[in-house]
C-alpha positions as CSV (number, residue, x, y, z in Angstrom):
1,X,-6.0,-29.7,-33.9
2,X,-5.7,-32.8,-31.8
3,X,-8.9,-34.4,-30.7
4,X,-9.6,-37.3,-28.3
5,X,-10.7,-40.5,-30.1
6,X,-14.2,-41.8,-29.1
7,X,-13.0,-45.0,-27.4
8,X,-10.4,-43.0,-25.4
9,X,-13.1,-40.7,-24.2
10,X,-15.2,-43.6,-23.0
11,X,-12.2,-45.0,-21.2
12,X,-11.6,-41.6,-19.5
13,X,-15.2,-41.3,-18.4
14,X,-15.2,-44.9,-17.1
15,X,-12.0,-44.1,-15.0
16,X,-13.5,-40.9,-13.6
17,X,-16.8,-42.6,-12.7
18,X,-14.9,-45.4,-11.1
19,X,-12.8,-42.9,-9.1
20,X,-15.9,-41.1,-7.9
21,X,-17.5,-44.4,-6.9
22,X,-14.5,-45.4,-5.0
23,X,-14.5,-42.1,-3.0
24,X,-18.3,-42.2,-2.3
25,X,-18.7,-42.5,1.5
26,X,-22.0,-44.4,0.9
27,X,-20.3,-47.0,-1.3
28,X,-19.9,-50.4,0.3
29,X,-16.3,-50.5,-0.8
30,X,-15.4,-47.1,0.7
31,X,-13.3,-46.8,3.9
32,X,-15.2,-45.8,7.0
33,X,-15.3,-42.0,7.6
34,X,-13.1,-40.9,10.4
35,X,-13.8,-37.3,11.6
36,X,-10.7,-35.1,12.3
37,X,-9.6,-35.1,15.9
38,X,-10.9,-32.4,18.1
39,X,-8.4,-29.6,18.9
40,X,-6.4,-30.1,22.0
41,X,-7.6,-27.1,24.0
42,X,-4.6,-27.5,26.4
43,X,-2.0,-27.2,23.7
44,X,0.1,-24.1,23.4
45,X,-0.9,-23.8,19.7
46,X,-4.6,-23.7,20.5
47,X,-4.0,-21.2,23.3
48,X,-2.0,-18.9,21.1
49,X,-4.6,-19.1,18.3
50,X,-7.2,-17.9,20.8
51,X,-4.9,-15.0,21.7
52,X,-4.1,-14.2,18.1
53,X,-7.8,-14.1,17.2
54,X,-8.6,-11.8,20.1
55,X,-5.7,-9.5,19.2
56,X,-6.9,-9.3,15.6
57,X,-10.4,-8.5,16.8
58,X,-9.1,-5.8,19.1
59,X,-7.1,-4.2,16.2
60,X,-10.1,-4.2,13.9
61,X,-12.3,-2.7,16.6
62,X,-9.7,-0.1,17.4
63,X,-9.6,1.0,13.8
64,X,-13.4,1.2,13.6
65,X,-13.9,3.4,16.6
66,X,-16.5,6.1,16.0
67,X,-18.4,6.5,19.2
68,X,-18.7,5.4,22.9
69,X,-20.2,2.1,22.0
70,X,-17.2,1.3,19.8
71,X,-14.9,2.3,22.6
72,X,-16.7,-0.2,24.9
73,X,-16.1,-2.9,22.4
74,X,-12.4,-2.1,22.4
75,X,-12.2,-2.2,26.2
76,X,-14.0,-5.5,26.2
77,X,-11.4,-7.0,23.8
78,X,-8.6,-5.6,26.0
79,X,-10.0,-7.2,29.2
80,X,-10.4,-10.5,27.4
81,X,-6.8,-10.4,26.1
82,X,-5.5,-9.5,29.5
83,X,-7.3,-12.4,31.1
84,X,-6.0,-14.8,28.5
85,X,-2.4,-13.5,28.7
86,X,-2.4,-13.9,32.5
87,X,-3.8,-17.5,32.4
88,X,-0.5,-19.0,31.1
89,X,1.9,-16.1,31.6
90,X,4.9,-18.3,32.1
91,X,4.3,-20.1,28.9
92,X,4.0,-16.8,27.0
93,X,7.4,-15.7,28.3
94,X,8.9,-19.1,27.4
95,X,7.5,-19.0,23.9
96,X,8.7,-15.4,23.4
97,X,12.2,-16.5,24.3
98,X,12.5,-19.7,22.3
99,X,9.3,-20.5,20.4
100,X,9.0,-20.3,16.6
101,X,8.7,-16.8,15.0
102,X,4.9,-16.9,14.6
103,X,4.5,-17.8,18.3
104,X,7.0,-15.2,19.4
105,X,5.1,-12.5,17.5
106,X,1.8,-13.2,19.2
107,X,3.4,-13.5,22.6
108,X,5.1,-10.1,22.2
109,X,1.8,-8.3,21.9
110,X,0.0,-10.5,24.5
111,X,2.6,-9.7,27.2
112,X,1.9,-6.0,26.6
113,X,-1.8,-6.6,27.4
114,X,-1.0,-8.5,30.5
115,X,-0.2,-5.3,32.5
116,X,2.2,-7.2,34.6
117,X,5.6,-5.7,35.6
118,X,7.2,-9.1,34.8
119,X,6.5,-8.5,31.1
120,X,9.0,-5.6,30.8
121,X,12.2,-7.6,30.8
122,X,11.2,-10.2,28.2
123,X,9.8,-7.5,25.9
124,X,13.0,-5.5,26.1
125,X,14.9,-8.6,25.2
126,X,12.6,-9.2,22.2
127,X,13.9,-6.0,20.7
128,X,17.0,-8.0,19.8
129,X,15.0,-10.7,18.1
130,X,16.2,-11.8,14.6
131,X,12.6,-11.6,13.3
132,X,11.5,-8.1,12.2
133,X,7.9,-9.0,13.0
134,X,8.7,-9.9,16.5
135,X,10.6,-6.7,17.1
136,X,7.7,-4.6,15.7
137,X,5.2,-6.5,18.0
138,X,7.5,-6.1,21.0
139,X,7.4,-2.3,20.5
140,X,3.6,-2.5,20.4
141,X,3.7,-4.6,23.5
142,X,5.9,-2.1,25.3
143,X,3.6,0.7,24.4
144,X,0.6,-1.3,25.7
145,X,2.5,-2.1,28.9
146,X,3.4,1.6,29.3
147,X,5.8,1.3,32.2
148,X,7.5,4.7,33.1
149,X,10.7,2.9,34.0
150,X,11.1,1.4,30.5
151,X,14.6,2.1,29.1
152,X,14.0,4.2,26.0
153,X,17.4,4.1,24.1
154,X,16.6,1.0,22.0
155,X,13.0,2.2,21.3
156,X,14.4,5.6,20.1
157,X,16.8,3.8,17.8
158,X,14.0,1.8,16.3
159,X,11.9,5.0,16.0
160,X,14.5,6.9,13.9
161,X,16.6,4.2,12.3
162,X,14.5,1.0,11.5
163,X,14.0,0.7,7.7
164,X,10.5,-0.7,8.2
165,X,7.8,2.0,8.4
166,X,5.4,-0.2,10.4
167,X,8.1,-0.8,13.0
168,X,9.0,2.9,13.3
169,X,5.3,3.6,13.8
170,X,5.1,1.0,16.6
171,X,8.2,2.5,18.2
172,X,6.6,6.0,18.1
173,X,3.5,4.5,19.7
174,X,5.6,3.0,22.4
175,X,7.4,6.3,23.1
176,X,4.1,8.2,23.3
177,X,2.5,5.8,25.7
178,X,5.6,5.6,27.9
179,X,6.1,9.3,28.0
180,X,2.5,9.9,29.0
181,X,3.1,7.4,31.8
182,X,6.0,9.4,33.1
183,X,9.0,8.0,31.2
184,X,11.8,10.2,29.9
185,X,15.2,10.1,28.1
186,X,17.2,12.7,26.1
187,X,17.1,10.4,23.1
188,X,13.4,11.0,22.6
189,X,13.9,14.6,21.6
190,X,16.7,13.8,19.2
191,X,14.9,10.9,17.5
192,X,11.6,12.8,17.3
193,X,13.2,15.7,15.6
194,X,14.7,13.4,13.0
195,X,11.3,11.7,12.6
196,X,9.6,14.9,11.5
197,X,11.2,14.2,8.1
198,X,10.1,10.6,8.0
199,X,8.6,9.5,4.7
200,X,5.7,7.8,6.6
201,X,2.9,10.2,7.6
202,X,1.9,8.2,10.7
203,X,5.5,8.5,12.0
204,X,5.7,12.2,11.2
205,X,2.4,12.9,13.1
206,X,3.5,10.9,16.1
207,X,6.9,12.7,16.1
208,X,5.1,16.0,16.3
209,X,3.0,14.9,19.3
210,X,6.1,13.4,21.0
211,X,7.9,16.8,20.7
212,X,5.0,18.4,22.5
213,X,5.1,15.7,25.2
214,X,8.8,16.5,25.9
215,X,8.1,20.3,25.7
216,X,10.6,20.8,22.9
217,X,10.0,24.5,22.2
218,X,13.1,24.6,20.0
219,X,11.1,22.6,17.4
220,X,8.3,25.2,17.2
221,X,9.5,26.4,13.7
222,X,9.8,22.9,12.4
223,X,6.3,22.1,13.7
224,X,5.0,25.2,11.9
225,X,6.4,23.8,8.7
226,X,4.4,20.7,9.1
227,X,1.1,22.7,9.1
228,X,1.6,22.6,5.3
229,X,2.1,18.9,5.1
230,X,0.1,17.1,2.3
231,X,-1.3,14.7,4.8
232,X,-4.0,16.1,7.1
233,X,-3.0,13.7,9.9
234,X,0.4,15.4,10.0
235,X,-0.9,18.9,9.8
236,X,-3.5,18.2,12.6
237,X,-0.8,16.7,14.8
238,X,1.4,19.7,14.3
239,X,-1.4,22.1,15.1
240,X,-2.1,20.1,18.3
241,X,1.5,20.2,19.3
242,X,1.8,23.9,18.6
243,X,-1.3,24.7,20.6
244,X,0.0,22.6,23.5
245,X,3.4,24.3,23.5
246,X,1.7,27.6,23.2
247,X,-0.1,27.0,26.5
248,X,3.2,28.3,28.0
249,X,2.7,32.1,27.8
250,X,6.3,32.6,26.7
251,X,5.5,30.8,23.5
252,X,1.8,31.7,22.9
253,X,2.6,34.4,20.4
254,X,5.1,32.4,18.4
255,X,2.8,29.4,18.0
256,X,-0.3,31.4,17.3
257,X,1.4,33.4,14.6
258,X,2.6,30.3,12.8
259,X,-0.9,28.8,12.8
260,X,-2.6,32.1,11.8
261,X,-0.1,32.5,8.9
262,X,-1.1,29.1,7.5
263,X,-4.8,29.7,7.5
264,X,-4.9,31.3,4.0
265,X,-2.4,29.0,2.5
266,X,-3.5,25.5,3.4
267,X,-6.3,23.4,2.0
268,X,-9.8,23.7,3.6
269,X,-9.5,20.4,5.5
270,X,-6.2,21.5,7.1
271,X,-7.7,25.0,7.9
272,X,-10.6,23.4,9.9
273,X,-8.1,21.5,12.1
274,X,-5.8,24.5,12.6
275,X,-8.7,26.7,13.5
276,X,-9.9,24.2,16.0
277,X,-6.4,24.3,17.7
278,X,-6.4,28.1,17.6
279,X,-9.7,28.1,19.5
280,X,-8.2,25.8,22.1
281,X,-5.1,28.1,22.4
282,X,-7.1,31.3,22.6
283,X,-9.7,29.8,24.9
284,X,-12.6,31.1,22.8
285,X,-13.8,31.3,19.2
286,X,-12.9,34.3,17.1
287,X,-14.8,33.0,14.1
288,X,-13.9,31.7,10.7
289,X,-12.4,34.9,9.3
290,X,-8.6,35.0,9.5
291,X,-8.4,38.8,10.4
292,X,-9.5,38.6,14.1
293,X,-7.1,35.7,14.6
294,X,-4.3,37.7,12.9
295,X,-5.0,40.8,15.0
296,X,-4.9,38.7,18.2
297,X,-1.8,36.8,17.3
298,X,0.3,39.8,16.4
299,X,-0.6,41.6,19.5
300,X,1.0,38.9,21.6
301,X,4.6,39.2,22.7
């Protein structure tokens, strides 16, 4: 085993002590301490960092929502981001078009919060961005902007074809929000039907709700199959979609029978959510036992 000789050790200690002394800010021989320069609050970098921090705060608050107080926090973040995004709107557009990827990604979300019509065109152009992160954020931005006149073909493509699950989820979010605002396109139905088989549960659940939004009654059987999905978020979304489609009396019986048939076959957590939607469809509560629900459903045409 090698060992350091005593005189070598003393030399090393002397060198370390000398180095420490030379770096001591109180030493007479040290260089005067120069504090780092204050950040330039007018720079685009500082401005975008403020936006990025606010967007991160909004995202965390959104995920933690449990009550009305949490909802107020989310709305406060949204107002703050909107104010920031409008302050230097032109620079946001310029950065989205030609800035570095990290800047473009922040700008894509911020423009969605701006709630300005002028944000639509640059966000649509950003769907062709070479950065996958920018494309994903542009989809989120389009959903936040929720303009009914938004062309949906490219969003549908991202929803059903993008290899990244997070991007597909953001595309589904965009479609949901735009549909609720009054948007429409035949591609939505086709892409949502395909997305019912998506490996990502968040995408499957959003696909189920989208099919309800476009009143796709031809997908009722497929939605019934999703009641048995392993993920409760998917089963719950399917039950919500079936109850919504069943509001049309022509389909009340078909949707009710699918939900009732699942009650004795799904896990307890799923059963609770399906019963909740059955109560909404019926308009009253027939209790926890399956039999009254079955009797009602099978009397329907």
